[in-house]
N, CA, C and O of each residue as an XYZ file, in Angstrom:
512
protein
N     138.583    159.867    108.630
C     139.048    158.495    108.625
C     138.281    157.733    107.549
O     137.063    157.880    107.453
N     138.957    156.927    106.741
C     138.255    156.184    105.685
C     137.342    155.107    106.280
O     137.490    154.694    107.430
N     136.409    154.681    105.460
C     135.463    153.649    105.897
C     136.200    152.349    106.152
O     137.124    151.990    105.422
N     135.784    151.656    107.183
C     136.403    150.401    107.556
C     135.366    149.296    107.394
O     134.228    149.441    107.840
N     135.751    148.199    106.763
C     134.860    147.062    106.574
C     134.976    146.136    107.771
O     136.069    145.703    108.137
N     133.825    145.838    108.378
C     133.792    144.937    109.522
C     132.777    143.841    109.238
O     131.660    144.122    108.802
N     133.162    142.596    109.483
C     132.263    141.462    109.346
C     131.944    140.931    110.734
O     132.845    140.614    111.511
N     130.651    140.837    111.039
C     130.220    140.384    112.357
C     129.504    139.056    112.215
O     128.511    138.956    111.496
N     130.001    138.039    112.895
C     129.367    136.731    112.880
C     128.238    136.745    113.908
O     128.492    136.770    115.112
N     127.000    136.731    113.435
C     125.859    136.834    114.344
C     125.239    135.482    114.660
O     124.443    135.381    115.593
N     125.575    134.456    113.920
C     124.956    133.144    114.117
C     125.241    132.601    115.514
O     124.345    132.092    116.187
N     126.481    132.714    115.938
C     126.877    132.187    117.244
C     126.028    132.795    118.359
O     125.706    132.127    119.342
N     125.669    134.066    118.195
C     124.879    134.762    119.214
C     123.384    134.478    119.055
O     122.700    134.182    120.035
N     122.874    134.568    117.818
C     121.427    134.469    117.610
C     120.858    133.077    117.820
O     119.683    132.948    118.163
N     121.646    132.042    117.626
C     121.137    130.685    117.800
C     120.679    130.470    119.239
O     119.736    129.719    119.488
N     121.334    131.117    120.169
C     120.990    130.939    121.575
C     119.800    131.785    122.019
O     119.319    131.628    123.140
N     119.314    132.689    121.146
C     118.215    133.588    121.509
C     116.880    133.042    121.026
O     116.817    132.402    119.976
N     115.797    133.290    121.789
C     114.470    132.885    121.305
C     114.093    133.694    120.065
O     114.488    134.853    119.935
N     113.333    133.087    119.159
C     112.976    133.745    117.905
C     112.217    135.053    118.111
O     112.352    135.979    117.312
N     111.438    135.135    119.151
C     110.604    136.322    119.359
C     111.402    137.565    119.734
O     110.914    138.680    119.551
N     112.611    137.401    120.253
C     113.386    138.567    120.679
C     114.670    138.754    119.883
O     115.480    139.615    120.226
N     114.876    137.973    118.835
C     116.120    138.070    118.064
C     116.326    139.447    117.455
O     117.445    139.961    117.442
N     115.257    140.045    116.952
C     115.371    141.330    116.277
C     115.908    142.400    117.222
O     116.824    143.141    116.864
N     115.356    142.483    118.404
C     115.776    143.504    119.364
C     117.210    143.252    119.843
O     118.006    144.183    119.962
N     117.519    142.008    120.110
C     118.843    141.681    120.649
C     119.935    141.763    119.588
O     121.099    141.993    119.915
N     119.569    141.578    118.313
C     120.567    141.666    117.249
C     121.121    143.076    117.138
O     122.333    143.252    117.017
N     120.257    144.086    117.175
C     120.750    145.460    117.059
C     121.634    145.818    118.246
O     122.620    146.538    118.085
N     121.299    145.329    119.430
C     122.125    145.577    120.608
C     123.489    144.894    120.471
O     124.514    145.462    120.847
N     123.492    143.669    119.929
C     124.733    142.919    119.755
C     125.636    143.588    118.713
O     126.845    143.702    118.917
N     125.051    144.027    117.602
C     125.840    144.703    116.554
C     126.434    145.991    117.104
O     127.598    146.298    116.847
N     125.651    146.740    117.851
C     126.133    147.981    118.450
C     127.305    147.693    119.411
O     128.291    148.429    119.438
N     127.180    146.622    120.189
C     128.225    146.232    121.131
C     129.515    145.841    120.404
O     130.599    146.254    120.815
N     129.410    145.047    119.325
C     130.588    144.598    118.585
C     131.286    145.759    117.873
O     132.515    145.826    117.855
N     130.507    146.675    117.285
C     131.104    147.840    116.604
C     131.838    148.707    117.625
O     132.946    149.176    117.364
N     131.222    148.917    118.781
C     131.873    149.713    119.831
C     133.176    149.059    120.263
O     134.160    149.755    120.512
N     133.198    147.740    120.356
C     134.416    147.022    120.757
C     135.510    147.153    119.699
O     136.661    147.441    120.030
N     135.159    146.942    118.426
C     136.148    146.995    117.353
C     136.708    148.401    117.146
O     137.905    148.577    116.921
N     135.830    149.390    117.223
C     136.245    150.758    116.910
C     136.701    151.538    118.150
O     137.130    152.686    118.040
N     136.607    150.914    119.319
C     137.044    151.524    120.578
C     136.319    152.842    120.872
O     136.940    153.863    121.170
N     134.991    152.786    120.778
C     134.149    153.919    121.153
C     133.092    153.401    122.124
O     132.916    152.193    122.281
N     132.395    154.328    122.771
C     131.322    153.940    123.689
C     130.111    153.470    122.881
O     129.908    153.907    121.748
N     129.309    152.577    123.467
C     128.131    152.056    122.770
C     127.130    153.160    122.443
O     126.403    153.056    121.455
N     127.081    154.208    123.251
C     126.168    155.325    122.998
C     126.562    156.103    121.742
O     125.735    156.798    121.153
N     127.834    155.983    121.333
C     128.345    156.732    120.185
C     128.308    155.928    118.887
O     128.952    156.310    117.910
N     127.576    154.838    118.862
C     127.438    154.036    117.641
C     126.057    154.309    117.058
O     125.043    154.045    117.703
N     126.019    154.837    115.842
C     124.760    155.147    115.159
C     124.580    154.180    113.998
O     125.451    154.070    113.136
N     123.442    153.474    113.976
C     123.158    152.493    112.931
C     122.256    153.137    111.886
O     121.221    153.715    112.221
N     122.647    153.037    110.632
C     121.901    153.574    109.491
C     120.527    152.905    109.391
O     120.372    151.750    109.789
N     119.532    153.622    108.865
C     118.184    153.053    108.743
C     118.146    151.877    107.775
O     117.409    150.918    108.000
N     118.937    151.938    106.692
C     118.984    150.815    105.744
C     119.586    149.584    106.416
O     119.134    148.463    106.187
N     120.588    149.794    107.228
C     121.218    148.703    107.964
C     120.238    148.102    108.968
O     120.156    146.882    109.114
N     119.503    148.958    109.652
C     118.546    148.495    110.652
C     117.425    147.686    110.007
O     117.034    146.643    110.532
N     116.910    148.152    108.881
C     115.827    147.413    108.210
C     116.346    146.088    107.646
O     115.619    145.095    107.643
N     117.589    146.062    107.170
C     118.162    144.805    106.674
C     118.343    143.814    107.814
O     118.138    142.613    107.636
N     118.726    144.312    108.977
C     118.888    143.419    110.125
C     117.546    142.813    110.532
O     117.473    141.630    110.863
N     116.495    143.616    110.508
C     115.201    143.101    110.945
C     114.568    142.174    109.920
O     113.900    141.209    110.293
N     114.764    142.446    108.637
C     114.095    141.652    107.603
C     114.898    140.432    107.172
O     114.324    139.366    106.949
N     116.199    140.569    107.051
C     117.014    139.518    106.450
C     117.829    138.749    107.482
O     117.742    137.525    107.570
N     118.612    139.469    108.250
C     119.623    138.814    109.070
C     119.068    138.070    110.282
O     119.716    137.149    110.778
N     117.878    138.447    110.773
C     117.327    137.698    111.898
C     116.882    136.314    111.461
O     116.839    135.395    112.279
N     116.548    136.146    110.185
C     116.104    134.843    109.683
C     117.261    134.022    109.114
O     117.364    132.827    109.390
N     118.133    134.652    108.321
C     119.189    133.893    107.646
C     120.423    133.683    108.524
O     121.137    132.693    108.364
N     120.671    134.596    109.434
C     121.822    134.554    110.340
C     123.160    134.508    109.605
O     124.128    133.942    110.114
N     123.218    135.096    108.421
C     124.478    135.204    107.679
C     125.325    136.298    108.334
O     124.774    137.201    108.963
N     126.645    136.235    108.200
C     127.485    137.294    108.763
C     127.148    138.651    108.143
O     126.875    138.751    106.947
N     127.172    139.677    108.965
C     126.849    141.034    108.518
C     128.130    141.729    108.106
O     129.099    141.762    108.864
N     128.134    142.290    106.889
C     129.253    143.118    106.435
C     128.813    144.565    106.549
O     127.764    144.945    106.028
N     129.609    145.369    107.226
C     129.228    146.749    107.477
C     130.398    147.689    107.232
O     131.551    147.354    107.503
N     130.082    148.869    106.715
C     131.054    149.956    106.609
C     130.917    150.811    107.857
O     129.803    151.139    108.266
N     132.028    151.171    108.460
C     131.997    151.992    109.661
C     132.864    153.222    109.426
O     134.038    153.111    109.075
N     132.269    154.397    109.623
C     132.983    155.672    109.537
C     132.982    156.305    110.921
O     131.966    156.270    111.615
N     134.107    156.881    111.329
C     134.167    157.582    112.615
C     134.345    159.067    112.339
O     135.313    159.480    111.701
N     133.396    159.867    112.830
C     133.460    161.322    112.732
C     133.234    161.904    114.118
O     132.173    161.706    114.709
N     134.216    162.616    114.637
C     134.128    163.271    115.949
C     133.739    162.300    117.059
O     132.931    162.641    117.922
N     134.296    161.114    117.044
C     134.042    160.144    118.101
C     132.727    159.383    117.973
O     132.368    158.621    118.871
N     131.993    159.579    116.853
C     130.734    158.878    116.621
C     130.937    157.911    115.460
O     131.334    158.315    114.367
N     130.661    156.624    115.706
C     130.812    155.601    114.669
C     129.485    155.453    113.936
O     128.464    155.139    114.549
N     129.498    155.678    112.625
C     128.291    155.551    111.806
C     128.383    154.258    111.011
O     129.329    154.052    110.251
N     127.386    153.381    111.194
C     127.397    152.048    110.600
C     126.409    152.014    109.450
O     125.264    152.439    109.599
N     126.851    151.504    108.289
C     125.972    151.341    107.133
C     126.288    150.012    106.465
O     127.332    149.412    106.717
N     125.375    149.558    105.611
C     125.582    148.300    104.898
C     126.759    148.410    103.952
O     126.995    149.467    103.366
N     127.498    147.327    103.802
C     128.622    147.283    102.876
C     128.084    147.089    101.463
O     127.194    146.268    101.238
N     128.622    147.839    100.523
C     128.249    147.654     99.125
C     129.520    147.524     98.299
O     130.528    148.175     98.574
N     129.455    146.662     97.272
C     130.610    146.433     96.413
C     130.827    147.572     95.438
O     131.913    147.703     94.873
N     129.821    148.393     95.233
C     129.909    149.449     94.230
C     130.872    150.537     94.689
O     130.914    150.909     95.862
N     131.640    151.033     93.731
C     132.552    152.125     94.010
C     131.776    153.436     93.939
O     130.772    153.516     93.231
N     132.220    154.458     94.655
C     131.574    155.760     94.523
C     131.716    156.279     93.092
O     132.660    155.914     92.390
N     130.805    157.109     92.669
C     130.777    157.605     91.291
C     132.055    158.381     90.938
O     132.471    158.383     89.779
N     132.673    159.029     91.910
C     133.860    159.826     91.626
C     135.050    158.937     91.251
O     135.851    159.309     90.394
N     135.167    157.784     91.877
C     136.339    156.949     91.636
C     136.167    155.987     90.478
O     137.138    155.374     90.034
N     134.929    155.844     89.976
C     134.719    154.931     88.858
C     135.273    155.548     87.582
O     135.099    156.738     87.318
N     135.939    154.717     86.804
C     136.440    155.175     85.513
C     135.472    154.701     84.453
O     134.932    153.597     84.525
N     135.264    155.552     83.473
C     134.376    155.170     82.379
C     135.079    154.114     81.543
O     136.154    154.349     80.991
N     134.455    152.955     81.461
C     135.050    151.873     80.681
C     134.610    152.018     79.232
O     133.415    152.141     78.960
N     135.558    152.006     78.296
C     135.170    152.128     76.891
C     134.430    150.873     76.442
O     134.775    149.753     76.820
N     133.417    151.091     75.636
C     132.656    149.962     75.115
C     133.440    149.292     73.998
O     134.169    149.942     73.249
N     133.275    147.993     73.904
C     133.938    147.261     72.837
C     133.254    147.614     71.515
O     132.025    147.618     71.441
N     134.031    147.908     70.477
C     133.415    148.260     69.203
C     132.696    147.059     68.597
O     133.172    145.926     68.664
N     131.536    147.340     68.002
C     130.779    146.261     67.375
C     131.476    145.827     66.094
O     132.135    146.621     65.423
N     131.321    144.593     65.784
C     131.880    144.108     64.540
C     131.070    144.666     63.393
O     129.864    144.876     63.517
N     131.736    144.905     62.273
C     131.058    145.498     61.131
C     129.945    144.609     60.610
O     128.900    145.110     60.193
N     130.148    143.308     60.626
C     129.126    142.392     60.117
C     127.873    142.462     60.974
O     126.762    142.452     60.444
N     128.035    142.533     62.297
C     126.876    142.624     63.185
C     126.155    143.947     63.000
O     124.926    144.008     63.038
N     126.923    145.001     62.799
C     126.340    146.322     62.623
C     125.541    146.371     61.326
O     124.436    146.913     61.298
N     126.091    145.808     60.254
C     125.404    145.791     58.970
C     124.143    144.943     59.059
O     123.123    145.275     58.454
N     124.210    143.861     59.803
C     123.064    142.966     59.951
C     121.920    143.684     60.664
O     120.752    143.500     60.318
N     122.263    144.505     61.664
C     121.240    145.242     62.401
C     120.554    146.269     61.496
O     119.340    146.459     61.571
N     121.338    146.926     60.645
C     120.788    147.966     59.788
C     119.890    147.380     58.695
O     118.884    147.987     58.327
N     120.248    146.214     58.181
C     119.484    145.629     57.087
C     118.412    144.656     57.561
O     117.815    143.945     56.753
N     118.171    144.623     58.851
C     117.165    143.696     59.373
C     115.803    144.065     58.801
O     115.437    145.240     58.752
N     115.069    143.070     58.378
C     113.753    143.288     57.814
C     112.755    143.594     58.911
O     112.878    143.093     60.029
N     111.757    144.424     58.590
C     110.720    144.668     59.580
C     109.943    143.370     59.810
O     110.058    142.415     59.042
N     109.171    143.357     60.858
C     108.435    142.145     61.190
C     107.576    141.709     60.006
O     106.849    142.512     59.420
N     107.671    140.450     59.672
C     106.898    139.928     58.556
C     105.495    139.623     59.029
O     105.275    139.163     60.149
N     104.553    139.890     58.143
C     103.159    139.623     58.492
C     102.892    138.141     58.335
O     103.424    137.484     57.440
N     102.066    137.635     59.215
C     101.695    136.232     59.132
C     100.671    136.082     58.009
O      99.789    136.928     57.859
N     100.780    135.019     57.226
C      99.805    134.826     56.146
C      98.425    134.580     56.744
O      98.260    133.862     57.730
N      97.433    135.214     56.097
C      96.064    135.070     56.587
C      95.528    133.700     56.197
O      95.951    133.110     55.202
N      94.611    133.215     56.981
C      94.018    131.905     56.693
C      93.204    132.005     55.409
O      92.461    132.966     55.210
N      93.349    130.999     54.531
C      92.627    131.005     53.262
C      91.166    130.624     53.503
O      90.839    129.750     54.306
N      90.327    131.315     52.777
C      88.916    130.994     52.898
C      88.617    129.762     52.032
O      89.133    129.633     50.922
N      87.809    128.895     52.537
C      87.497    127.672     51.778
C      86.458    128.002     50.709
O      85.445    128.648     50.977
N      86.742    127.537     49.486
C      85.823    127.794     48.368
C      84.893    126.639     48.116
O      84.104    126.660     47.170
N      84.980    125.628     48.958
C      84.125    124.466     48.781
C      82.672    124.841     49.075
O      82.374    125.609     49.990
N      81.781    124.267     48.261
C      80.358    124.556     48.436
C      79.818    123.753     49.617
O      80.176    122.591     49.808
N      78.980    124.370     50.380
C      78.375    123.637     51.505
C      77.433    122.571     50.979
O      76.782    122.775     49.955
N      77.351    121.451     51.653
C      76.473    120.358     51.257
C      75.043    120.712     51.603
O      74.754    121.326     52.630
N      74.130    120.288     50.681
C      72.724    120.573     50.930
C      71.921    119.348     51.037
O      70.710    119.419     51.248
């Protein structure tokens, strides 16, 4: 089954929880919501370590909605963070835009770093 994108609004739930227990209750709430959406038992929901660390470090403080990819294999829902990046297999190599000839010529004829002029020594005689 292909990955399914699920967005979970956690603010409504976390605002009512004391700050000291938000981290523990957030993982339980996410597990409960994924089980509900994917129609599996809560015991069959596995949360990725990257997802778990993001929940503890970021989402308990910011309370932004969580975007998650969910894959179901043999009745087990595997939850991971959503990423915008496409897999390497499906990405097409984009051709680079050709440089303009004037810019290319300018790069080739660029002068090496110029030396700074040294300070001139004063030839004035010291007063006696």
